[in-house]
mmJSON file of the N, C-alpha and C atoms, coordinates in Angstrom:
{"data_MODEL":{"atom_site":{
"group_PDB":["ATOM","ATOM","ATOM","ATOM","ATOM","ATOM","ATOM","ATOM","ATOM","ATOM","ATOM","ATOM","ATOM","ATOM","ATOM","ATOM","ATOM","ATOM","ATOM","ATOM","ATOM","ATOM","ATOM","ATOM","ATOM","ATOM","ATOM","ATOM","ATOM","ATOM","ATOM","ATOM","ATOM","ATOM","ATOM","ATOM","ATOM","ATOM","ATOM","ATOM","ATOM","ATOM","ATOM","ATOM","ATOM","ATOM","ATOM","ATOM","ATOM","ATOM","ATOM","ATOM","ATOM","ATOM","ATOM","ATOM","ATOM","ATOM","ATOM","ATOM","ATOM","ATOM","ATOM","ATOM","ATOM","ATOM","ATOM","ATOM","ATOM","ATOM","ATOM","ATOM","ATOM","ATOM","ATOM","ATOM","ATOM","ATOM","ATOM","ATOM","ATOM","ATOM","ATOM","ATOM","ATOM","ATOM","ATOM","ATOM","ATOM","ATOM","ATOM","ATOM","ATOM","ATOM","ATOM","ATOM","ATOM","ATOM","ATOM","ATOM","ATOM","ATOM","ATOM","ATOM","ATOM","ATOM","ATOM","ATOM","ATOM","ATOM","ATOM","ATOM","ATOM","ATOM","ATOM","ATOM","ATOM","ATOM","ATOM","ATOM","ATOM","ATOM","ATOM","ATOM","ATOM","ATOM","ATOM","ATOM","ATOM","ATOM","ATOM","ATOM","ATOM","ATOM","ATOM","ATOM","ATOM","ATOM","ATOM","ATOM","ATOM","ATOM","ATOM","ATOM","ATOM","ATOM","ATOM","ATOM","ATOM","ATOM","ATOM","ATOM","ATOM","ATOM","ATOM","ATOM","ATOM","ATOM","ATOM","ATOM","ATOM","ATOM","ATOM","ATOM","ATOM","ATOM","ATOM","ATOM","ATOM","ATOM","ATOM","ATOM","ATOM","ATOM","ATOM","ATOM","ATOM","ATOM","ATOM","ATOM","ATOM","ATOM","ATOM","ATOM","ATOM","ATOM","ATOM","ATOM","ATOM","ATOM","ATOM","ATOM","ATOM","ATOM","ATOM","ATOM","ATOM","ATOM","ATOM","ATOM","ATOM","ATOM","ATOM","ATOM","ATOM","ATOM","ATOM","ATOM","ATOM","ATOM","ATOM","ATOM","ATOM","ATOM","ATOM","ATOM","ATOM","ATOM","ATOM","ATOM","ATOM","ATOM","ATOM","ATOM","ATOM","ATOM","ATOM","ATOM","ATOM","ATOM","ATOM"],
"id":[1,2,3,4,5,6,7,8,9,10,11,12,13,14,15,16,17,18,19,20,21,22,23,24,25,26,27,28,29,30,31,32,33,34,35,36,37,38,39,40,41,42,43,44,45,46,47,48,49,50,51,52,53,54,55,56,57,58,59,60,61,62,63,64,65,66,67,68,69,70,71,72,73,74,75,76,77,78,79,80,81,82,83,84,85,86,87,88,89,90,91,92,93,94,95,96,97,98,99,100,101,102,103,104,105,106,107,108,109,110,111,112,113,114,115,116,117,118,119,120,121,122,123,124,125,126,127,128,129,130,131,132,133,134,135,136,137,138,139,140,141,142,143,144,145,146,147,148,149,150,151,152,153,154,155,156,157,158,159,160,161,162,163,164,165,166,167,168,169,170,171,172,173,174,175,176,177,178,179,180,181,182,183,184,185,186,187,188,189,190,191,192,193,194,195,196,197,198,199,200,201,202,203,204,205,206,207,208,209,210,211,212,213,214,215,216,217,218,219,220,221,222,223,224,225,226,227,228,229,230,231],
"type_symbol":["N","C","C","N","C","C","N","C","C","N","C","C","N","C","C","N","C","C","N","C","C","N","C","C","N","C","C","N","C","C","N","C","C","N","C","C","N","C","C","N","C","C","N","C","C","N","C","C","N","C","C","N","C","C","N","C","C","N","C","C","N","C","C","N","C","C","N","C","C","N","C","C","N","C","C","N","C","C","N","C","C","N","C","C","N","C","C","N","C","C","N","C","C","N","C","C","N","C","C","N","C","C","N","C","C","N","C","C","N","C","C","N","C","C","N","C","C","N","C","C","N","C","C","N","C","C","N","C","C","N","C","C","N","C","C","N","C","C","N","C","C","N","C","C","N","C","C","N","C","C","N","C","C","N","C","C","N","C","C","N","C","C","N","C","C","N","C","C","N","C","C","N","C","C","N","C","C","N","C","C","N","C","C","N","C","C","N","C","C","N","C","C","N","C","C","N","C","C","N","C","C","N","C","C","N","C","C","N","C","C","N","C","C","N","C","C","N","C","C","N","C","C","N","C","C","N","C","C","N","C","C"],
"label_atom_id":["N","CA","C","N","CA","C","N","CA","C","N","CA","C","N","CA","C","N","CA","C","N","CA","C","N","CA","C","N","CA","C","N","CA","C","N","CA","C","N","CA","C","N","CA","C","N","CA","C","N","CA","C","N","CA","C","N","CA","C","N","CA","C","N","CA","C","N","CA","C","N","CA","C","N","CA","C","N","CA","C","N","CA","C","N","CA","C","N","CA","C","N","CA","C","N","CA","C","N","CA","C","N","CA","C","N","CA","C","N","CA","C","N","CA","C","N","CA","C","N","CA","C","N","CA","C","N","CA","C","N","CA","C","N","CA","C","N","CA","C","N","CA","C","N","CA","C","N","CA","C","N","CA","C","N","CA","C","N","CA","C","N","CA","C","N","CA","C","N","CA","C","N","CA","C","N","CA","C","N","CA","C","N","CA","C","N","CA","C","N","CA","C","N","CA","C","N","CA","C","N","CA","C","N","CA","C","N","CA","C","N","CA","C","N","CA","C","N","CA","C","N","CA","C","N","CA","C","N","CA","C","N","CA","C","N","CA","C","N","CA","C","N","CA","C","N","CA","C","N","CA","C","N","CA","C","N","CA","C","N","CA","C","N","CA","C","N","CA","C"],
"label_alt_id":[null,null,null,null,null,null,null,null,null,null,null,null,null,null,null,null,null,null,null,null,null,null,null,null,null,null,null,null,null,null,null,null,null,null,null,null,null,null,null,null,null,null,null,null,null,null,null,null,null,null,null,null,null,null,null,null,null,null,null,null,null,null,null,null,null,null,null,null,null,null,null,null,null,null,null,null,null,null,null,null,null,null,null,null,null,null,null,null,null,null,null,null,null,null,null,null,null,null,null,null,null,null,null,null,null,null,null,null,null,null,null,null,null,null,null,null,null,null,null,null,null,null,null,null,null,null,null,null,null,null,null,null,null,null,null,null,null,null,null,null,null,null,null,null,null,null,null,null,null,null,null,null,null,null,null,null,null,null,null,null,null,null,null,null,null,null,null,null,null,null,null,null,null,null,null,null,null,null,null,null,null,null,null,null,null,null,null,null,null,null,null,null,null,null,null,null,null,null,null,null,null,null,null,null,null,null,null,null,null,null,null,null,null,null,null,null,null,null,null,null,null,null,null,null,null,null,null,null,null,null,null],
"label_comp_id":["MET","MET","MET","MET","MET","MET","PHE","PHE","PHE","LYS","LYS","LYS","GLN","GLN","GLN","ASP","ASP","ASP","GLU","GLU","GLU","LYS","LYS","LYS","VAL","VAL","VAL","MET","MET","MET","VAL","VAL","VAL","ILE","ILE","ILE","ASP","ASP","ASP","ILE","ILE","ILE","GLU","GLU","GLU","LYS","LYS","LYS","VAL","VAL","VAL","LYS","LYS","LYS","ASN","ASN","ASN","ASP","ASP","ASP","PRO","PRO","PRO","PHE","PHE","PHE","LEU","LEU","LEU","ASP","ASP","ASP","ALA","ALA","ALA","GLU","GLU","GLU","ALA","ALA","ALA","LYS","LYS","LYS","ARG","ARG","ARG","ILE","ILE","ILE","ILE","ILE","ILE","GLU","GLU","GLU","SER","SER","SER","SER","SER","SER","ASP","ASP","ASP","PHE","PHE","PHE","GLN","GLN","GLN","GLY","GLY","GLY","ILE","ILE","ILE","VAL","VAL","VAL","THR","THR","THR","LYS","LYS","LYS","ASN","ASN","ASN","PHE","PHE","PHE","THR","THR","THR","GLU","GLU","GLU","ASN","ASN","ASN","ASP","ASP","ASP","LYS","LYS","LYS","GLU","GLU","GLU","LEU","LEU","LEU","THR","THR","THR","CYS","CYS","CYS","VAL","VAL","VAL","SER","SER","SER","PHE","PHE","PHE","TYR","TYR","TYR","GLU","GLU","GLU","GLY","GLY","GLY","SER","SER","SER","ASN","ASN","ASN","ARG","ARG","ARG","LEU","LEU","LEU","THR","THR","THR","GLN","GLN","GLN","VAL","VAL","VAL","PHE","PHE","PHE","LYS","LYS","LYS","ASN","ASN","ASN","ASP","ASP","ASP","GLU","GLU","GLU","ILE","ILE","ILE","LYS","LYS","LYS","LYS","LYS","LYS","ALA","ALA","ALA","GLY","GLY","GLY","GLU","GLU","GLU"],
"label_asym_id":["A","A","A","A","A","A","A","A","A","A","A","A","A","A","A","A","A","A","A","A","A","A","A","A","A","A","A","A","A","A","A","A","A","A","A","A","A","A","A","A","A","A","A","A","A","A","A","A","A","A","A","A","A","A","A","A","A","A","A","A","A","A","A","A","A","A","A","A","A","A","A","A","A","A","A","A","A","A","A","A","A","A","A","A","A","A","A","A","A","A","A","A","A","A","A","A","A","A","A","A","A","A","A","A","A","A","A","A","A","A","A","A","A","A","A","A","A","A","A","A","A","A","A","A","A","A","A","A","A","A","A","A","A","A","A","A","A","A","A","A","A","A","A","A","A","A","A","A","A","A","A","A","A","A","A","A","A","A","A","A","A","A","A","A","A","A","A","A","A","A","A","A","A","A","A","A","A","A","A","A","A","A","A","A","A","A","A","A","A","A","A","A","A","A","A","A","A","A","A","A","A","A","A","A","A","A","A","A","A","A","A","A","A","A","A","A","A","A","A","A","A","A","A","A","A","A","A","A","A","A","A"],
"label_entity_id":["1","1","1","1","1","1","1","1","1","1","1","1","1","1","1","1","1","1","1","1","1","1","1","1","1","1","1","1","1","1","1","1","1","1","1","1","1","1","1","1","1","1","1","1","1","1","1","1","1","1","1","1","1","1","1","1","1","1","1","1","1","1","1","1","1","1","1","1","1","1","1","1","1","1","1","1","1","1","1","1","1","1","1","1","1","1","1","1","1","1","1","1","1","1","1","1","1","1","1","1","1","1","1","1","1","1","1","1","1","1","1","1","1","1","1","1","1","1","1","1","1","1","1","1","1","1","1","1","1","1","1","1","1","1","1","1","1","1","1","1","1","1","1","1","1","1","1","1","1","1","1","1","1","1","1","1","1","1","1","1","1","1","1","1","1","1","1","1","1","1","1","1","1","1","1","1","1","1","1","1","1","1","1","1","1","1","1","1","1","1","1","1","1","1","1","1","1","1","1","1","1","1","1","1","1","1","1","1","1","1","1","1","1","1","1","1","1","1","1","1","1","1","1","1","1","1","1","1","1","1","1"],
"label_seq_id":[1,1,1,2,2,2,3,3,3,4,4,4,5,5,5,6,6,6,7,7,7,8,8,8,9,9,9,10,10,10,11,11,11,12,12,12,13,13,13,14,14,14,15,15,15,16,16,16,17,17,17,18,18,18,19,19,19,20,20,20,21,21,21,22,22,22,23,23,23,24,24,24,25,25,25,26,26,26,27,27,27,28,28,28,29,29,29,30,30,30,31,31,31,32,32,32,33,33,33,34,34,34,35,35,35,36,36,36,37,37,37,38,38,38,39,39,39,40,40,40,41,41,41,42,42,42,43,43,43,44,44,44,45,45,45,46,46,46,47,47,47,48,48,48,49,49,49,50,50,50,51,51,51,52,52,52,53,53,53,54,54,54,55,55,55,56,56,56,57,57,57,58,58,58,59,59,59,60,60,60,61,61,61,62,62,62,63,63,63,64,64,64,65,65,65,66,66,66,67,67,67,68,68,68,69,69,69,70,70,70,71,71,71,72,72,72,73,73,73,74,74,74,75,75,75,76,76,76,77,77,77],
"pdbx_PDB_ins_code":[null,null,null,null,null,null,null,null,null,null,null,null,null,null,null,null,null,null,null,null,null,null,null,null,null,null,null,null,null,null,null,null,null,null,null,null,null,null,null,null,null,null,null,null,null,null,null,null,null,null,null,null,null,null,null,null,null,null,null,null,null,null,null,null,null,null,null,null,null,null,null,null,null,null,null,null,null,null,null,null,null,null,null,null,null,null,null,null,null,null,null,null,null,null,null,null,null,null,null,null,null,null,null,null,null,null,null,null,null,null,null,null,null,null,null,null,null,null,null,null,null,null,null,null,null,null,null,null,null,null,null,null,null,null,null,null,null,null,null,null,null,null,null,null,null,null,null,null,null,null,null,null,null,null,null,null,null,null,null,null,null,null,null,null,null,null,null,null,null,null,null,null,null,null,null,null,null,null,null,null,null,null,null,null,null,null,null,null,null,null,null,null,null,null,null,null,null,null,null,null,null,null,null,null,null,null,null,null,null,null,null,null,null,null,null,null,null,null,null,null,null,null,null,null,null,null,null,null,null,null,null],
"Cartn_x":[8.791,9.772,9.451,10.419,10.245,10.747,10.01,10.412,11.279,12.106,12.988,12.227,12.571,11.98,12.355,11.422,11.555,11.527,11.297,11.196,9.828,9.808,8.557,7.911,6.654,5.919,4.572,3.925,2.597,1.668,0.394,-0.636,-0.752,-0.851,-0.985,-2.431,-3.386,-4.796,-5.538,-5.556,-6.167,-7.664,-8.336,-9.784,-10.116,-9.25,-9.478,-9.465,-8.538,-8.474,-9.697,-10.047,-11.195,-12.494,-12.606,-13.835,-13.728,-12.659,-12.455,-13.522,-14.369,-15.441,-14.942,-13.691,-13.15,-12.45,-12.202,-11.585,-12.678,-12.598,-13.601,-13.242,-14.157,-13.994,-12.751,-12.456,-11.28,-9.991,-9.92,-8.737,-8.546,-9.62,-9.544,-9.097,-9.588,-9.224,-7.731,-7.18,-5.751,-4.911,-5.272,-4.519,-4.593,-5.785,-5.953,-5.208,-5.239,-4.564,-3.044,-2.528,-1.084,-0.75,-1.673,-1.49,-1.213,-1.782,-1.651,-0.193,0.635,2.043,2.308,3.072,3.387,4.789,5.114,6.444,6.329,7.197,7.225,7.72,6.932,7.318,7.7,7.226,7.519,7.195,7.968,7.701,7.533,6.598,6.436,5.783,5.844,5.239,4.153,2.997,1.882,1.242,1.121,0.556,1.253,2.565,3.402,3.192,2.577,2.393,3.274,4.017,4.831,3.934,3.935,3.089,3.936,3.444,4.174,3.243,3.686,2.954,3.412,2.456,2.748,2.02,2.749,2.141,1.93,0.732,0.355,0.191,0.669,0.665,-0.116,-0.835,-1.518,-1.377,-0.423,-0.154,0.237,-0.483,-0.178,-0.936,-1.758,-2.496,-1.658,-1.744,-1.033,-1.953,-1.895,-2.652,-1.686,-1.698,-0.862,-1.771,-1.471,-2.279,-1.359,-1.846,-1.073,-1.444,-0.411,-0.606,0.142,-0.409,0.351,1.372,2.488,3.56,3.209,2.194,1.794,0.765,0.426,-0.53,0.146,1.467,2.221,3.46,4.031,5.276,6.096,7.376,8.262,7.751,7.677,7.184,8.078,7.459,8.202,8.417,8.003,8.179,6.939],
"Cartn_y":[10.611,9.849,8.371,7.623,6.175,5.57,4.629,3.928,2.738,2.305,1.168,-0.133,-1.133,-2.45,-2.958,-3.594,-4.122,-3.035,-1.784,-0.699,-0.77,-0.503,-0.502,0.87,0.868,2.112,2.033,3.193,3.217,4.118,3.838,4.612,5.975,7.036,8.385,8.657,8.408,8.707,7.413,7.075,5.829,5.809,6.921,6.976,6.693,7.125,6.867,5.366,4.649,3.194,2.541,2.959,2.371,2.541,3.636,3.934,3.672,3.009,2.737,1.755,2.177,1.295,0.125,0.183,-0.878,-1.976,-1.747,-2.768,-3.536,-4.869,-5.631,-5.676,-6.176,-6.177,-6.947,-8.061,-8.869,-8.094,-7.398,-6.596,-5.49,-4.806,-3.741,-4.295,-5.488,-6.106,-6.423,-6.954,-7.286,-6.016,-4.969,-3.714,-3.132,-3.126,-2.564,-3.388,-4.716,-5.559,-5.41,-4.927,-4.686,-3.227,-2.553,-1.154,-0.227,-0.561,0.254,0.389,-0.599,-0.624,-1.867,-1.684,-2.798,-2.675,-3.603,-3.683,-3.419,-2.551,-2.252,-3.487,-3.913,-5.077,-4.718,-3.56,-3.189,-1.718,-1.08,0.28,0.214,0.987,1.045,2.362,2.67,3.889,3.497,4.156,3.905,5.242,5.535,6.82,8.0,7.946,8.991,9.163,8.192,8.237,7.178,7.6,6.646,5.939,4.611,3.805,2.806,2.419,1.503,0.396,-0.841,-1.991,-2.216,-2.319,-2.535,-3.794,-4.71,-5.925,-5.774,-6.144,-6.122,-7.571,-7.891,-9.271,-9.415,-10.535,-10.925,-12.44,-12.892,-14.326,-14.839,-15.839,-16.386,-15.656,-14.688,-13.901,-12.728,-12.48,-11.338,-10.635,-9.318,-8.497,-7.497,-7.378,-6.379,-5.335,-4.084,-2.954,-1.947,-1.31,-0.301,1.083,1.892,3.249,4.247,5.457,6.58,6.943,7.495,7.769,8.828,9.655,10.636,10.066,8.786,8.142,7.335,7.175,6.415,7.193,6.793,7.404,6.332,6.625,5.705,5.529,4.298,4.028,4.708,5.28,5.943,7.423,7.935,9.374,10.14],
"Cartn_z":[-6.311,-5.548,-5.673,-6.118,-6.187,-4.883,-4.377,-3.168,-3.549,-2.614,-2.864,-2.648,-3.454,-3.262,-1.87,-1.192,0.173,1.242,0.864,1.842,2.529,3.833,4.588,4.451,4.015,3.803,4.516,4.619,5.22,4.421,4.531,3.854,4.534,3.751,4.304,4.725,3.841,4.123,4.466,5.741,6.208,5.905,6.088,5.841,4.377,3.473,2.05,1.781,2.418,2.249,2.888,4.089,4.787,4.002,3.255,2.516,1.018,0.58,-0.843,-1.341,-2.282,-2.755,-3.604,-4.047,-4.89,-4.098,-2.814,-1.964,-1.238,-1.28,-0.541,0.942,1.74,3.2,3.64,2.985,3.347,3.086,1.958,1.638,2.667,3.008,4.009,5.356,5.708,6.982,7.033,5.941,5.895,6.015,5.284,5.353,6.761,7.346,8.687,9.736,9.611,10.607,10.547,9.426,9.32,9.639,10.335,10.749,9.572,8.419,7.21,6.772,7.151,6.761,5.922,4.861,3.981,3.423,2.536,1.93,0.428,-0.08,-1.514,-2.262,-3.249,-4.043,-5.473,-5.953,-7.339,-7.56,-8.422,-8.897,-10.408,-10.934,-12.381,-12.777,-14.051,-14.581,-15.566,-15.433,-16.337,-16.671,-17.945,-18.389,-17.711,-17.652,-17.052,-15.553,-14.885,-13.434,-12.789,-11.76,-11.01,-10.006,-10.05,-9.176,-8.401,-7.229,-6.363,-5.887,-6.032,-5.5,-4.069,-3.153,-1.741,-1.294,-0.656,-0.119,1.375,1.811,3.223,3.663,4.856,5.333,6.625,6.72,7.946,8.035,8.839,8.898,7.528,7.03,5.706,4.596,4.949,3.956,3.476,2.173,1.598,0.611,0.638,-0.293,-0.905,-2.229,-2.892,-3.521,-3.216,-3.677,-4.368,-5.423,-6.151,-5.623,-5.363,-4.86,-5.728,-5.83,-6.377,-5.306,-5.717,-4.758,-3.721,-3.986,-2.975,-1.987,-2.127,-1.224,-0.12,-0.228,0.771,1.183,2.317,2.784,3.478,3.637,4.338,5.768,6.243,7.593,8.617,9.629,10.686,10.459,9.325,9.047,9.426],
"occupancy":[1.0,1.0,1.0,1.0,1.0,1.0,1.0,1.0,1.0,1.0,1.0,1.0,1.0,1.0,1.0,1.0,1.0,1.0,1.0,1.0,1.0,1.0,1.0,1.0,1.0,1.0,1.0,1.0,1.0,1.0,1.0,1.0,1.0,1.0,1.0,1.0,1.0,1.0,1.0,1.0,1.0,1.0,1.0,1.0,1.0,1.0,1.0,1.0,1.0,1.0,1.0,1.0,1.0,1.0,1.0,1.0,1.0,1.0,1.0,1.0,1.0,1.0,1.0,1.0,1.0,1.0,1.0,1.0,1.0,1.0,1.0,1.0,1.0,1.0,1.0,1.0,1.0,1.0,1.0,1.0,1.0,1.0,1.0,1.0,1.0,1.0,1.0,1.0,1.0,1.0,1.0,1.0,1.0,1.0,1.0,1.0,1.0,1.0,1.0,1.0,1.0,1.0,1.0,1.0,1.0,1.0,1.0,1.0,1.0,1.0,1.0,1.0,1.0,1.0,1.0,1.0,1.0,1.0,1.0,1.0,1.0,1.0,1.0,1.0,1.0,1.0,1.0,1.0,1.0,1.0,1.0,1.0,1.0,1.0,1.0,1.0,1.0,1.0,1.0,1.0,1.0,1.0,1.0,1.0,1.0,1.0,1.0,1.0,1.0,1.0,1.0,1.0,1.0,1.0,1.0,1.0,1.0,1.0,1.0,1.0,1.0,1.0,1.0,1.0,1.0,1.0,1.0,1.0,1.0,1.0,1.0,1.0,1.0,1.0,1.0,1.0,1.0,1.0,1.0,1.0,1.0,1.0,1.0,1.0,1.0,1.0,1.0,1.0,1.0,1.0,1.0,1.0,1.0,1.0,1.0,1.0,1.0,1.0,1.0,1.0,1.0,1.0,1.0,1.0,1.0,1.0,1.0,1.0,1.0,1.0,1.0,1.0,1.0,1.0,1.0,1.0,1.0,1.0,1.0,1.0,1.0,1.0,1.0,1.0,1.0,1.0,1.0,1.0,1.0,1.0,1.0],
"B_iso_or_equiv":[0.0,0.0,0.0,0.0,0.0,0.0,0.0,0.0,0.0,0.0,0.0,0.0,0.0,0.0,0.0,0.0,0.0,0.0,0.0,0.0,0.0,0.0,0.0,0.0,0.0,0.0,0.0,0.0,0.0,0.0,0.0,0.0,0.0,0.0,0.0,0.0,0.0,0.0,0.0,0.0,0.0,0.0,0.0,0.0,0.0,0.0,0.0,0.0,0.0,0.0,0.0,0.0,0.0,0.0,0.0,0.0,0.0,0.0,0.0,0.0,0.0,0.0,0.0,0.0,0.0,0.0,0.0,0.0,0.0,0.0,0.0,0.0,0.0,0.0,0.0,0.0,0.0,0.0,0.0,0.0,0.0,0.0,0.0,0.0,0.0,0.0,0.0,0.0,0.0,0.0,0.0,0.0,0.0,0.0,0.0,0.0,0.0,0.0,0.0,0.0,0.0,0.0,0.0,0.0,0.0,0.0,0.0,0.0,0.0,0.0,0.0,0.0,0.0,0.0,0.0,0.0,0.0,0.0,0.0,0.0,0.0,0.0,0.0,0.0,0.0,0.0,0.0,0.0,0.0,0.0,0.0,0.0,0.0,0.0,0.0,0.0,0.0,0.0,0.0,0.0,0.0,0.0,0.0,0.0,0.0,0.0,0.0,0.0,0.0,0.0,0.0,0.0,0.0,0.0,0.0,0.0,0.0,0.0,0.0,0.0,0.0,0.0,0.0,0.0,0.0,0.0,0.0,0.0,0.0,0.0,0.0,0.0,0.0,0.0,0.0,0.0,0.0,0.0,0.0,0.0,0.0,0.0,0.0,0.0,0.0,0.0,0.0,0.0,0.0,0.0,0.0,0.0,0.0,0.0,0.0,0.0,0.0,0.0,0.0,0.0,0.0,0.0,0.0,0.0,0.0,0.0,0.0,0.0,0.0,0.0,0.0,0.0,0.0,0.0,0.0,0.0,0.0,0.0,0.0,0.0,0.0,0.0,0.0,0.0,0.0,0.0,0.0,0.0,0.0,0.0,0.0],
"pdbx_formal_charge":[null,null,null,null,null,null,null,null,null,null,null,null,null,null,null,null,null,null,null,null,null,null,null,null,null,null,null,null,null,null,null,null,null,null,null,null,null,null,null,null,null,null,null,null,null,null,null,null,null,null,null,null,null,null,null,null,null,null,null,null,null,null,null,null,null,null,null,null,null,null,null,null,null,null,null,null,null,null,null,null,null,null,null,null,null,null,null,null,null,null,null,null,null,null,null,null,null,null,null,null,null,null,null,null,null,null,null,null,null,null,null,null,null,null,null,null,null,null,null,null,null,null,null,null,null,null,null,null,null,null,null,null,null,null,null,null,null,null,null,null,null,null,null,null,null,null,null,null,null,null,null,null,null,null,null,null,null,null,null,null,null,null,null,null,null,null,null,null,null,null,null,null,null,null,null,null,null,null,null,null,null,null,null,null,null,null,null,null,null,null,null,null,null,null,null,null,null,null,null,null,null,null,null,null,null,null,null,null,null,null,null,null,null,null,null,null,null,null,null,null,null,null,null,null,null,null,null,null,null,null,null],
"auth_seq_id":[1,1,1,2,2,2,3,3,3,4,4,4,5,5,5,6,6,6,7,7,7,8,8,8,9,9,9,10,10,10,11,11,11,12,12,12,13,13,13,14,14,14,15,15,15,16,16,16,17,17,17,18,18,18,19,19,19,20,20,20,21,21,21,22,22,22,23,23,23,24,24,24,25,25,25,26,26,26,27,27,27,28,28,28,29,29,29,30,30,30,31,31,31,32,32,32,33,33,33,34,34,34,35,35,35,36,36,36,37,37,37,38,38,38,39,39,39,40,40,40,41,41,41,42,42,42,43,43,43,44,44,44,45,45,45,46,46,46,47,47,47,48,48,48,49,49,49,50,50,50,51,51,51,52,52,52,53,53,53,54,54,54,55,55,55,56,56,56,57,57,57,58,58,58,59,59,59,60,60,60,61,61,61,62,62,62,63,63,63,64,64,64,65,65,65,66,66,66,67,67,67,68,68,68,69,69,69,70,70,70,71,71,71,72,72,72,73,73,73,74,74,74,75,75,75,76,76,76,77,77,77],
"auth_comp_id":["MET","MET","MET","MET","MET","MET","PHE","PHE","PHE","LYS","LYS","LYS","GLN","GLN","GLN","ASP","ASP","ASP","GLU","GLU","GLU","LYS","LYS","LYS","VAL","VAL","VAL","MET","MET","MET","VAL","VAL","VAL","ILE","ILE","ILE","ASP","ASP","ASP","ILE","ILE","ILE","GLU","GLU","GLU","LYS","LYS","LYS","VAL","VAL","VAL","LYS","LYS","LYS","ASN","ASN","ASN","ASP","ASP","ASP","PRO","PRO","PRO","PHE","PHE","PHE","LEU","LEU","LEU","ASP","ASP","ASP","ALA","ALA","ALA","GLU","GLU","GLU","ALA","ALA","ALA","LYS","LYS","LYS","ARG","ARG","ARG","ILE","ILE","ILE","ILE","ILE","ILE","GLU","GLU","GLU","SER","SER","SER","SER","SER","SER","ASP","ASP","ASP","PHE","PHE","PHE","GLN","GLN","GLN","GLY","GLY","GLY","ILE","ILE","ILE","VAL","VAL","VAL","THR","THR","THR","LYS","LYS","LYS","ASN","ASN","ASN","PHE","PHE","PHE","THR","THR","THR","GLU","GLU","GLU","ASN","ASN","ASN","ASP","ASP","ASP","LYS","LYS","LYS","GLU","GLU","GLU","LEU","LEU","LEU","THR","THR","THR","CYS","CYS","CYS","VAL","VAL","VAL","SER","SER","SER","PHE","PHE","PHE","TYR","TYR","TYR","GLU","GLU","GLU","GLY","GLY","GLY","SER","SER","SER","ASN","ASN","ASN","ARG","ARG","ARG","LEU","LEU","LEU","THR","THR","THR","GLN","GLN","GLN","VAL","VAL","VAL","PHE","PHE","PHE","LYS","LYS","LYS","ASN","ASN","ASN","ASP","ASP","ASP","GLU","GLU","GLU","ILE","ILE","ILE","LYS","LYS","LYS","LYS","LYS","LYS","ALA","ALA","ALA","GLY","GLY","GLY","GLU","GLU","GLU"],
"auth_asym_id":["A","A","A","A","A","A","A","A","A","A","A","A","A","A","A","A","A","A","A","A","A","A","A","A","A","A","A","A","A","A","A","A","A","A","A","A","A","A","A","A","A","A","A","A","A","A","A","A","A","A","A","A","A","A","A","A","A","A","A","A","A","A","A","A","A","A","A","A","A","A","A","A","A","A","A","A","A","A","A","A","A","A","A","A","A","A","A","A","A","A","A","A","A","A","A","A","A","A","A","A","A","A","A","A","A","A","A","A","A","A","A","A","A","A","A","A","A","A","A","A","A","A","A","A","A","A","A","A","A","A","A","A","A","A","A","A","A","A","A","A","A","A","A","A","A","A","A","A","A","A","A","A","A","A","A","A","A","A","A","A","A","A","A","A","A","A","A","A","A","A","A","A","A","A","A","A","A","A","A","A","A","A","A","A","A","A","A","A","A","A","A","A","A","A","A","A","A","A","A","A","A","A","A","A","A","A","A","A","A","A","A","A","A","A","A","A","A","A","A","A","A","A","A","A","A","A","A","A","A","A","A"],
"auth_atom_id":["N","CA","C","N","CA","C","N","CA","C","N","CA","C","N","CA","C","N","CA","C","N","CA","C","N","CA","C","N","CA","C","N","CA","C","N","CA","C","N","CA","C","N","CA","C","N","CA","C","N","CA","C","N","CA","C","N","CA","C","N","CA","C","N","CA","C","N","CA","C","N","CA","C","N","CA","C","N","CA","C","N","CA","C","N","CA","C","N","CA","C","N","CA","C","N","CA","C","N","CA","C","N","CA","C","N","CA","C","N","CA","C","N","CA","C","N","CA","C","N","CA","C","N","CA","C","N","CA","C","N","CA","C","N","CA","C","N","CA","C","N","CA","C","N","CA","C","N","CA","C","N","CA","C","N","CA","C","N","CA","C","N","CA","C","N","CA","C","N","CA","C","N","CA","C","N","CA","C","N","CA","C","N","CA","C","N","CA","C","N","CA","C","N","CA","C","N","CA","C","N","CA","C","N","CA","C","N","CA","C","N","CA","C","N","CA","C","N","CA","C","N","CA","C","N","CA","C","N","CA","C","N","CA","C","N","CA","C","N","CA","C","N","CA","C","N","CA","C","N","CA","C","N","CA","C","N","CA","C","N","CA","C","N","CA","C","N","CA","C"],
"pdbx_PDB_model_num":[1,1,1,1,1,1,1,1,1,1,1,1,1,1,1,1,1,1,1,1,1,1,1,1,1,1,1,1,1,1,1,1,1,1,1,1,1,1,1,1,1,1,1,1,1,1,1,1,1,1,1,1,1,1,1,1,1,1,1,1,1,1,1,1,1,1,1,1,1,1,1,1,1,1,1,1,1,1,1,1,1,1,1,1,1,1,1,1,1,1,1,1,1,1,1,1,1,1,1,1,1,1,1,1,1,1,1,1,1,1,1,1,1,1,1,1,1,1,1,1,1,1,1,1,1,1,1,1,1,1,1,1,1,1,1,1,1,1,1,1,1,1,1,1,1,1,1,1,1,1,1,1,1,1,1,1,1,1,1,1,1,1,1,1,1,1,1,1,1,1,1,1,1,1,1,1,1,1,1,1,1,1,1,1,1,1,1,1,1,1,1,1,1,1,1,1,1,1,1,1,1,1,1,1,1,1,1,1,1,1,1,1,1,1,1,1,1,1,1,1,1,1,1,1,1,1,1,1,1,1,1]
}}}
């Protein structure tokens, strides 16, 4: 399932993000401060995998993270 650009989505497995060894502390803080909810900025396919870029905002700070489509869901669902 491809998400729509500008659609509000949320992370499904919060613990996976909190314990991700590839995300630094600042990135984790921004994602957590936005309640693990972000805005879809781009969809693309790489190696036959559908991927979605999600931007998380905290004031003037923004972090964009790439997720597999089974790692996020529409916010409010």
